[in-house]
C-alpha positions in Angstrom: 6.8 17.2 -19.0 6.1 20.5 -17.4 8.1 21.5 -14.2 6.5 22.7 -11.2 7.8 25.0 -8.4 8.5 22.0 -6.3 10.8 20.6 -9.1 12.6 23.7 -9.6 13.4 24.1 -6.0 14.4 20.3 -5.6 12.1 19.8 -2.8 10.0 17.0 -3.9 12.4 14.3 -2.4 12.5 16.1 1.0 10.3 14.6 3.7 10.6 17.6 5.8 9.1 19.9 2.8 6.0 17.8 2.5 5.5 17.8 6.3 5.8 21.5 6.4 3.5 22.1 3.6 0.7 19.7 4.8 1.0 21.0 8.3 0.6 24.5 6.8 -2.5 23.4 5.0 -3.8 21.8 8.1 -3.6 25.0 10.0 -6.8 27.1 9.5 -5.0 30.4 10.1 -2.4 29.7 7.3 -2.0 32.4 4.8 -3.3 30.1 2.2 -6.8 31.5 3.2 -8.4 28.0 2.6 -9.6 28.3 6.2 -10.6 24.9 7.8 -11.3 23.4 4.3 -8.2 21.2 4.3 -8.4 19.9 7.9 -12.1 19.3 7.6 -11.7 17.1 4.5 -8.6 15.4 6.3 -11.0 14.5 9.2 -13.6 13.4 6.8 -11.1 11.1 5.0 -10.2 9.6 8.4 -13.9 9.1 9.2 -14.2 7.3 5.7 -11.5 4.9 7.0 -13.4 4.2 10.2 -11.6 6.7 12.6 -14.1 9.7 13.4 -11.8 10.8 16.3 -10.5 14.1 14.8 -13.8 15.0 13.3 -15.2 14.6 16.8 -12.4 16.6 18.4 -12.9 19.5 15.8 -16.6 19.7 16.9 -15.7 20.3 20.3 -13.2 22.9 20.0 -12.2 25.9 17.8 -8.6 26.5 18.9 -6.5 24.9 16.5 -2.6 25.2 16.2 -0.3 23.1 13.9 3.5 22.7 14.4 6.1 20.6 12.8 9.1 18.9 14.3 8.0 19.0 17.8 9.9 17.1 20.5 8.2 15.1 23.3 9.0 12.5 25.9 7.7 10.0 23.6 9.6 11.0 20.6 9.8 13.5 17.7 6.4 14.4 16.0 6.6 15.3 12.3 3.3 17.1 12.5 1.5 18.0 15.7 -2.1 19.3 15.7 -3.4 20.9 19.0 -7.1 21.2 19.4 -8.1 22.3 22.9 -6.9 19.7 25.3 -6.2 17.2 22.7 -2.9 16.7 20.7 -2.7 14.7 17.5 0.4 13.4 16.1 1.0 12.6 12.5 4.0 10.5 11.4 4.9 11.2 7.9 6.8 8.6 5.7 7.5 9.5 1.8 10.4 7.2 0.6 11.2 5.5 4.0 9.5 2.9 6.0 7.6 3.3 9.2 7.4 0.7 11.9 4.8 0.2 14.8 7.2 0.5 17.5 8.0 4.1 16.5 4.2 5.2 16.7 3.7 3.1 19.9 6.3 5.1 21.7 4.6 8.4 21.0 2.4 10.0 23.6 -0.6 11.6 22.0 -4.3 11.7 22.1 -4.6 10.5 18.5 -2.0 9.1 16.2 -2.0 9.1 12.4 0.3 7.4 10.0 0.7 9.4 6.9 2.6 7.8 3.9 3.6 8.1 0.3 1.7 5.0 -0.6 0.6 1.7 1.1 3.9 0.2 1.4 5.3 3.1 3.5 4.4 1.4 6.6 4.5 -2.0 7.8 1.3 -4.0 8.0 1.2 -3.9 11.7 1.1 -0.1 11.6 -1.7 0.1 9.0 -4.0 -2.4 10.9 -3.6 -0.5 14.2 -3.5 3.1 13.3 -5.4 5.2 10.9 -3.5 5.4 7.6 -3.7 8.4 5.1 -1.7 8.1 1.8 -0.6 10.8 -0.5 -3.4 9.7 -2.9 -5.7 10.7 -0.1 -3.8 14.1 0.2 -4.3 14.6 -3.6 -7.9 13.8 -3.5 -8.5 16.2 -0.6 -6.7 19.0 -2.4 -8.9 18.5 -5.5 -11.9 19.3 -3.4 -10.6 22.7 -2.3 -11.4 25.8 -4.1 -8.4 28.3 -4.1 -8.7 32.0 -3.5 -8.1 33.8 -6.7 -6.1 36.7 -5.2 -3.9 34.7 -2.8 -0.1 34.5 -3.9 -0.1 31.1 -2.0 -2.7 29.6 -4.4 0.1 29.1 -7.0 2.1 27.0 -4.7 -0.9 24.8 -3.6 -1.9 24.6 -7.4 1.8 23.3 -8.4 1.5 20.9 -5.5 -1.8 19.5 -6.8 0.1 19.1 -10.2 3.2 17.7 -8.7 1.4 14.7 -6.6 -0.4 13.0 -9.6 2.8 12.8 -11.6 4.9 11.5 -8.6 2.2 8.8 -7.8 1.7 8.0 -11.6 4.8 5.9 -11.4 3.5 3.5 -8.8 0.4 2.7 -11.1 2.6 2.1 -13.9 4.8 -0.4 -11.9 1.4 -2.1 -11.1 0.3 -2.1 -14.6 3.5 -3.2 -16.2 5.0 -5.7 -13.7 1.9 -7.0 -11.8 -0.6 -7.0 -14.4 1.7 -7.8 -17.4 1.2 -4.8 -19.7 4.6 -4.6 -20.6 4.0 -1.7 -23.0 3.8 0.5 -19.7 7.6 0.0 -19.4 8.3 2.7 -21.9 6.3 5.2 -19.8 8.2 4.3 -16.6 11.5 4.7 -18.4 10.3 7.9 -19.8 9.2 9.2 -16.5 12.7 8.4 -14.9 14.7 9.9 -17.9 12.6 12.9 -18.7 13.0 14.0 -15.2 16.7 14.4 -15.9 19.8 13.1 -14.3 19.9 13.3 -10.5 16.2 13.7 -9.9 15.9 10.1 -8.7 18.2 9.6 -5.9 19.5 6.0 -4.9 16.9 6.1 -2.0 14.0 6.6 -4.7 15.2 3.7 -6.6 15.4 1.6 -3.5 11.8 2.5 -2.6 10.5 1.9 -5.9 12.2 -1.6 -5.9 10.6 -2.3 -2.6 7.1 -1.3 -4.1 7.6 -3.6 -7.0 8.4 -6.4 -4.7 5.6 -5.9 -2.5 3.0 -5.7 -5.2 4.6 -8.5 -7.3 4.9 -10.9 -4.3 1.4 -10.1 -2.9 -0.3 -10.5 -6.4 1.7 -13.6 -7.8 3.1 -15.4 -4.9 0.8 -15.0 -1.7 -2.4 -15.8 -3.7 -0.5 -18.9 -5.3 -1.7 -22.2 -3.4 1.7 -23.5 -3.9 3.0 -21.0 -1.5 0.3 -21.3 1.2 1.4 -20.5 4.7 4.7 -19.0 3.4 5.8 -15.8 5.1 7.6 -13.1 3.0 9.7 -10.3 4.6 10.9 -7.6 2.5 13.0 -4.4 3.3 14.0 -1.4 1.3 17.7 -2.4 1.1 17.0 -5.9 -0.2 18.2 -6.4 -3.9 15.6 -8.1 -6.1 17.5 -8.8 -9.2 14.7 -6.8 -11.1 15.6 -3.4 -12.5 12.8 -1.0 -13.2 14.2 0.3 -16.4 14.7 -3.3 -17.8 11.6 -5.4 -18.0 
């Protein structure tokens, strides 16, 4: 399995790395020289989900600045976009779980939840705030033409190769444990083993375990009339008795 720059520098598991890279891409003045392509596609993705706010804000102002790790009265912003008089806050979660109370406390013109996958936030967040996943980021990047004579194009290209591989294991978990295609188990095992010792941290395993439980329960339990009106609560530290490497 080919390594990327992200693998070599061991940045793939660091939330701050992803926030910094995405913020850099959102900034039209970034050295990437893709201009407003990324932020425009980002705004279009939000509009597809029923939130045209960012697109409308972009239409009314050309002054755009993007920062990470900014501190405000309401809290600490992972990514902040300032466009004219508006400030857009993006809360980023990779292998952690976000709650509504966290976003509720932020003071911003527009709030966006960005997550590794659909279980990165509790349901009260995804029904209340616009939600962008890393699959959406992957889709946005696939639509951008990279300048040939820009050194940073290599970094973006490696990120475009890194994300599909990182997200592939989520699809494999659904294929194997939710849909019952147990032959996919060997691919899950290979993804974990080939990456080498130490690539997946305990936090990664806990998150994948949570993803497995969420998908399995929603597919096999919540849709079963025998469990009608039952309420299931899952957290990342809850042991499942199921081990991803042993079907």
